[in-house]
C-alpha positions as CSV (number, residue, x, y, z in Angstrom):
1,M,0.0,0.0,-0.3
2,S,1.5,3.5,-1.0
3,L,1.9,6.5,0.8
4,V,-0.6,9.0,-0.2
5,S,-1.3,12.5,0.8
6,R,-4.4,13.9,1.9
7,P,-7.0,11.8,-0.5
8,A,-10.0,13.6,-2.3
9,R,-12.1,10.9,-1.0
10,L,-12.4,8.2,1.9
11,L,-12.4,5.4,0.0
12,D,-9.3,6.3,-2.3
13,P,-6.8,3.8,-2.2
14,G,-3.7,4.4,-0.3
15,L,-2.2,5.0,3.1
16,C,-3.0,8.3,4.5
17,L,-1.1,10.0,7.5
18,T,-2.0,13.3,7.4
19,L,-4.2,14.4,10.5
20,R,-3.4,18.0,9.6
21,P,-5.7,19.7,8.3
22,M,-7.7,17.4,9.3
23,A,-10.7,16.3,6.7
24,Y,-12.9,14.3,9.0
25,P,-13.1,15.7,12.4
26,V,-16.5,14.0,13.0
27,F,-14.6,10.8,13.3
28,F,-12.1,12.1,15.5
29,E,-14.6,13.3,17.7
30,M,-16.3,9.9,17.6
31,Y,-13.0,8.4,19.2
32,R,-12.7,11.0,21.6
33,D,-16.6,10.3,22.5
34,G,-15.4,6.3,22.8
35,I,-12.4,7.4,24.9
36,K,-14.5,9.3,27.6
37,N,-16.9,6.4,28.1
38,T,-14.6,3.3,29.3
39,W,-15.4,0.6,31.4
40,T,-14.3,-2.7,32.1
41,V,-15.4,-6.3,32.7
42,E,-14.0,-6.4,36.5
43,E,-16.5,-3.9,37.2
44,V,-19.6,-6.0,36.4
45,D,-21.7,-7.8,39.6
46,F,-22.4,-11.3,38.9
47,A,-23.2,-11.8,42.6
48,T,-27.1,-12.3,42.3
49,D,-27.0,-13.8,38.8
50,V,-26.3,-17.7,39.9
51,G,-28.6,-17.1,42.4
52,D,-31.5,-16.4,40.1
53,L,-30.7,-18.7,37.4
54,Q,-31.1,-21.6,39.5
55,R,-33.6,-20.5,41.5
56,K,-35.9,-17.8,40.2
57,M,-36.1,-18.9,36.8
58,S,-38.3,-21.4,34.7
59,G,-36.6,-24.2,32.2
60,A,-37.8,-22.4,29.6
61,E,-36.2,-19.4,30.7
62,R,-33.0,-20.8,31.4
63,H,-32.9,-22.0,27.9
64,L,-33.0,-18.8,26.2
65,V,-30.1,-17.5,28.4
66,Q,-28.3,-21.0,27.7
67,R,-29.1,-19.8,23.8
68,L,-28.3,-16.4,23.9
69,V,-25.0,-16.8,26.1
70,A,-24.2,-19.2,23.1
71,F,-24.6,-16.6,20.3
72,F,-22.9,-14.0,22.5
73,A,-19.7,-16.4,22.7
74,T,-18.6,-15.5,19.5
75,G,-20.5,-12.7,18.2
76,D,-18.4,-9.6,18.5
77,S,-15.4,-12.0,17.5
78,I,-17.1,-12.0,14.0
79,V,-17.2,-8.3,14.1
80,A,-13.9,-7.5,15.1
81,N,-12.3,-10.1,12.4
82,N,-14.2,-8.1,9.7
83,L,-12.8,-4.5,11.6
84,V,-9.2,-5.5,11.1
85,L,-9.6,-7.6,7.7
86,N,-11.9,-5.5,5.7
87,L,-12.3,-2.1,6.8
88,Y,-9.4,-0.6,8.3
89,K,-7.4,-1.2,5.5
90,H,-10.1,0.9,3.0
91,L,-11.2,3.8,5.1
92,N,-8.0,5.6,4.0
93,A,-8.1,8.7,6.9
94,P,-6.2,8.4,9.6
95,E,-9.1,9.8,11.9
96,A,-11.2,7.0,10.9
97,R,-8.8,4.7,11.7
98,M,-8.4,5.9,15.2
99,Y,-11.9,5.3,15.8
100,L,-11.8,1.7,14.0
101,S,-8.9,1.1,16.6
102,R,-11.0,2.4,19.4
103,Q,-14.2,-0.2,18.3
104,L,-11.5,-2.8,18.1
105,Y,-10.5,-2.6,21.6
106,E,-14.3,-2.2,22.7
107,E,-15.2,-5.3,20.7
108,A,-12.2,-6.9,22.4
109,L,-13.6,-6.3,25.4
110,H,-16.9,-7.0,24.8
111,V,-15.6,-10.6,24.1
112,Q,-14.1,-10.8,27.4
113,F,-17.5,-9.7,29.2
114,Y,-19.2,-12.6,27.2
115,L,-16.1,-14.7,28.5
116,T,-16.3,-14.0,31.9
117,L,-20.8,-14.5,31.7
118,L,-19.9,-17.9,30.4
119,D,-17.1,-19.0,33.3
120,T,-20.1,-17.4,35.6
121,Y,-23.2,-19.2,34.4
122,V,-22.1,-22.3,32.8
123,P,-19.3,-23.4,35.3
124,D,-19.0,-27.3,33.7
125,P,-16.0,-27.5,31.1
126,A,-17.6,-29.7,28.6
127,E,-21.0,-27.5,28.1
128,R,-18.4,-24.1,27.9
129,H,-17.3,-26.2,25.2
130,R,-20.3,-26.9,23.6
131,A,-21.6,-22.7,23.8
132,F,-18.5,-21.9,22.0
133,A,-19.2,-24.5,19.3
134,A,-22.6,-23.0,18.9
135,V,-21.7,-21.8,15.4
136,E,-21.7,-25.0,14.3
137,N,-23.5,-27.1,16.1
138,I,-27.1,-25.3,17.0
139,P,-28.7,-24.5,13.6
140,S,-30.1,-21.0,14.3
141,I,-26.9,-19.3,15.4
142,K,-25.3,-21.5,12.7
143,K,-27.4,-19.6,10.2
144,K,-26.8,-16.3,11.8
145,A,-22.9,-16.7,11.5
146,D,-22.8,-18.1,7.9
147,F,-24.9,-15.0,6.8
148,C,-22.2,-12.8,8.9
149,M,-19.2,-14.7,7.5
150,R,-20.5,-14.7,3.8
151,W,-20.6,-10.6,3.8
152,L,-17.6,-11.0,5.3
153,D,-15.9,-13.1,2.8
154,S,-17.1,-10.9,0.0
155,I,-14.7,-8.4,0.0
156,Q,-11.9,-10.5,1.6
157,D,-9.9,-10.4,-1.6
158,V,-10.3,-7.3,-2.3
159,D,-6.6,-5.0,-1.6
160,R,-7.7,-1.7,-3.3
161,L,-11.6,-0.2,-3.9
162,S,-9.9,0.4,-7.5
163,T,-13.5,0.0,-9.4
164,R,-17.1,0.9,-8.7
165,D,-17.8,-2.7,-8.3
166,E,-15.3,-2.9,-5.7
167,R,-16.5,0.2,-3.7
168,R,-20.6,-1.0,-3.4
169,R,-19.4,-4.4,-2.0
170,F,-17.4,-2.5,0.6
171,L,-20.5,-0.6,1.3
172,L,-22.6,-3.7,1.2
173,N,-20.4,-5.1,3.8
174,L,-20.3,-2.1,6.0
175,I,-24.0,-1.6,5.9
176,C,-24.5,-5.4,6.6
177,F,-22.2,-4.9,10.1
178,A,-23.3,-1.6,11.6
179,A,-27.3,-2.4,10.3
180,C,-27.5,-6.1,10.5
181,V,-25.4,-7.7,13.0
182,E,-25.0,-4.9,15.3
183,G,-28.5,-3.3,14.4
184,L,-30.3,-6.4,14.4
185,F,-28.7,-9.4,15.6
186,F,-27.6,-7.2,18.7
187,F,-30.2,-5.4,19.3
188,G,-32.4,-8.4,19.2
189,A,-30.3,-9.8,21.8
190,F,-30.2,-6.9,24.3
191,A,-34.1,-7.1,23.9
192,Y,-34.2,-10.2,25.5
193,V,-31.9,-8.9,28.1
194,Y,-33.9,-5.8,29.1
195,F,-36.8,-8.4,29.3
196,L,-35.8,-10.3,32.2
197,R,-34.4,-7.0,33.7
198,S,-38.1,-5.7,33.6
199,R,-38.7,-9.2,35.5
200,G,-36.0,-8.1,38.5
201,L,-33.8,-11.0,37.3
202,L,-29.9,-10.9,36.2
203,H,-28.7,-7.9,37.4
204,G,-25.6,-8.5,36.3
205,L,-25.8,-9.3,32.8
206,S,-28.0,-6.3,32.5
207,A,-25.7,-4.2,33.7
208,G,-22.4,-5.4,31.5
209,T,-25.2,-5.5,28.6
210,S,-26.2,-1.7,29.2
211,W,-22.1,-0.7,28.6
212,V,-22.4,-3.1,25.9
213,F,-25.7,-1.7,24.1
214,R,-23.9,2.3,24.5
215,D,-20.8,0.7,22.8
216,E,-22.7,-0.5,20.0
217,S,-25.1,2.7,19.3
218,A,-21.7,4.3,18.9
219,H,-20.8,1.6,16.6
220,M,-23.4,1.9,14.4
221,A,-23.3,6.0,14.7
222,F,-19.5,5.7,13.1
223,A,-20.7,3.3,10.3
224,F,-23.6,5.1,9.0
225,E,-21.8,8.5,9.6
226,V,-19.0,6.8,6.7
227,V,-22.0,5.5,5.0
228,K,-23.0,9.3,5.0
229,T,-19.8,10.5,3.9
230,V,-19.3,8.1,1.0
231,R,-22.5,9.0,0.1
232,R,-21.8,13.0,-0.1
233,E,-18.6,12.4,-1.8
234,E,-19.9,9.5,-4.6
235,P,-23.4,9.4,-5.0
236,E,-23.1,7.4,-8.0
237,L,-22.6,4.5,-5.9
238,F,-25.9,4.8,-4.1
239,D,-28.1,3.7,-7.5
240,A,-31.4,1.5,-7.1
241,G,-29.1,-1.9,-7.5
242,L,-27.4,-0.9,-4.1
243,E,-30.8,-0.3,-2.3
244,K,-32.3,-3.3,-4.0
245,D,-29.0,-5.3,-2.4
246,V,-29.6,-3.7,0.7
247,M,-33.3,-4.6,1.1
248,R,-32.7,-8.1,0.1
249,M,-30.1,-8.3,3.0
250,I,-32.5,-6.7,6.0
251,D,-35.1,-9.3,4.8
252,E,-32.6,-12.1,5.2
253,A,-31.4,-10.6,8.5
254,V,-34.5,-10.3,9.7
255,D,-35.6,-14.2,8.9
256,C,-32.5,-15.0,10.7
257,E,-33.0,-13.4,14.1
258,A,-36.6,-14.3,14.1
259,Q,-35.4,-18.4,13.6
260,F,-33.1,-17.7,16.7
261,A,-36.4,-16.2,18.3
262,E,-37.8,-19.3,17.5
263,D,-35.6,-21.5,19.0
264,L,-35.2,-18.9,22.2
265,L,-38.6,-19.0,22.9
266,Q,-39.3,-22.8,22.2
267,G,-40.1,-23.6,25.7
268,G,-42.7,-20.9,26.0
269,V,-41.2,-18.1,28.0
270,V,-44.4,-15.8,29.7
271,G,-45.0,-12.0,28.2
272,L,-42.5,-12.5,25.7
273,S,-43.9,-13.9,22.2
274,T,-42.1,-14.9,18.5
275,R,-44.9,-12.2,17.2
276,D,-43.6,-9.7,19.0
277,M,-40.1,-10.2,19.1
278,R,-40.3,-10.0,14.6
279,Q,-42.3,-7.2,14.9
280,Y,-39.6,-5.5,17.3
281,L,-37.0,-6.4,14.7
282,E,-38.8,-5.4,11.7
283,F,-38.9,-2.0,13.8
284,C,-35.3,-1.8,14.2
285,A,-35.1,-2.6,10.6
286,D,-36.9,0.5,10.0
287,Q,-35.2,2.6,12.1
288,R,-31.9,1.2,10.3
289,L,-33.1,1.8,6.6
290,A,-33.8,5.2,7.5
291,T,-31.1,6.5,9.2
292,L,-29.2,5.0,5.7
293,G,-31.6,7.5,4.1
294,L,-33.9,4.6,2.5
295,K,-37.8,4.1,2.6
296,K,-39.0,2.1,5.7
297,R,-40.0,-1.6,4.5
298,Y,-42.2,-2.3,7.0
299,G,-44.2,-0.1,9.1
300,A,-43.7,-1.8,12.4
301,K,-44.3,-0.4,15.9
302,N,-42.1,-1.3,18.9
303,P,-44.1,-3.7,21.1
304,F,-42.1,-3.2,23.8
305,S,-42.1,-0.6,26.2
306,F,-38.9,-1.7,28.0
307,M,-37.0,-1.1,25.2
308,D,-38.3,2.6,24.9
309,L,-36.9,3.2,27.6
310,Q,-33.3,1.7,27.3
311,D,-33.1,3.4,24.1
312,V,-33.6,6.8,25.5
313,Q,-31.6,6.1,28.1
314,E,-28.5,4.6,26.9
315,V,-28.7,6.4,23.8
316,T,-29.5,9.6,25.5
317,N,-26.7,9.3,27.9
318,F,-24.0,8.4,25.5
319,F,-24.2,11.0,23.0
320,E,-25.5,14.1,25.7
321,R,-23.2,13.3,28.3
322,R,-26.0,12.9,31.3
323,P,-24.4,12.3,34.6
324,S,-25.8,9.0,35.1
325,A,-23.2,7.7,32.0
326,Y,-20.5,6.0,33.1
327,Q,-17.3,8.3,32.0
328,V,-13.6,8.5,32.2
329,G,-12.5,12.3,31.9
330,V,-10.3,13.4,28.9
331,S,-8.8,16.8,29.2
332,G,-7.1,19.3,26.8
333,E,-8.5,20.7,23.5
334,V,-7.5,19.3,20.3
335,V,-8.0,22.5,17.2
336,L,-9.3,20.4,14.3
337,D,-9.0,22.1,11.3
338,A,-5.1,23.7,12.2
339,A,-2.0,22.9,9.7
340,F,1.5,22.1,10.9
């Protein structure tokens, strides 16, 4: 990869090292926001969770949690691999790569959180091994993993975004991992966690998930900002063909997650139905499409009041810096448009 001065467009090939003048200050601000909101797995208290699982939850609810943890065990690793193998090398702005470096740290932190979760919830080593092998052995999780890997593989052989087709493939990969993997698969998983929290269960899981939720919301915001930037710089990429591909991708992701819901809820969980879960997924899908500047597809409303509250609390806290949001201060001022 050749060194270049500041490229004209974000996806232009090369390796730009020029931070002054800063062409995309919004990405640098997102990086700074990530630094301010640092947390550690050691702060999550699982003290009451094991007792909840053993004494307060039904067999169907325990099955839900086991399947959820099995998905969590490898979900963020798939996202991290895509960041390293496919996204980082093609976003040719150092401030954007700074944010991706921060996101990679957060994905590793999430992996550590879910590893600790497994060690706490599943003390038997053989059962833990089966949880990590879920992407191969549990059909509903394998279907989601196959969906992710197909999009990851779609640009793994692309070294330079030299053609229109290669740039469209990059955009579809980025949209898939923002709108579908993080925006549907993970948001669907969060809904189960917050349903259990609404019943006073698994406080450690819900506390850690709240921090993960905030991180994932920021990851989506960054990815959608990249899409918005590319749309401004290369509007010809956003044609009817791209929209058709995105719609097909969204439909497939909703179907994957709906099948996962049928698996999780097969034993019958009071207060949670597969119909409501599919409606929530369709609602989330419409939100992602709207953010991408596309027409909503489903016209679904959010059936879960506990997720309305979560969206307001966590996303508002993250972007508005309410005192209730956990954060680490970063001091100093940075002038974004100054030259050397």
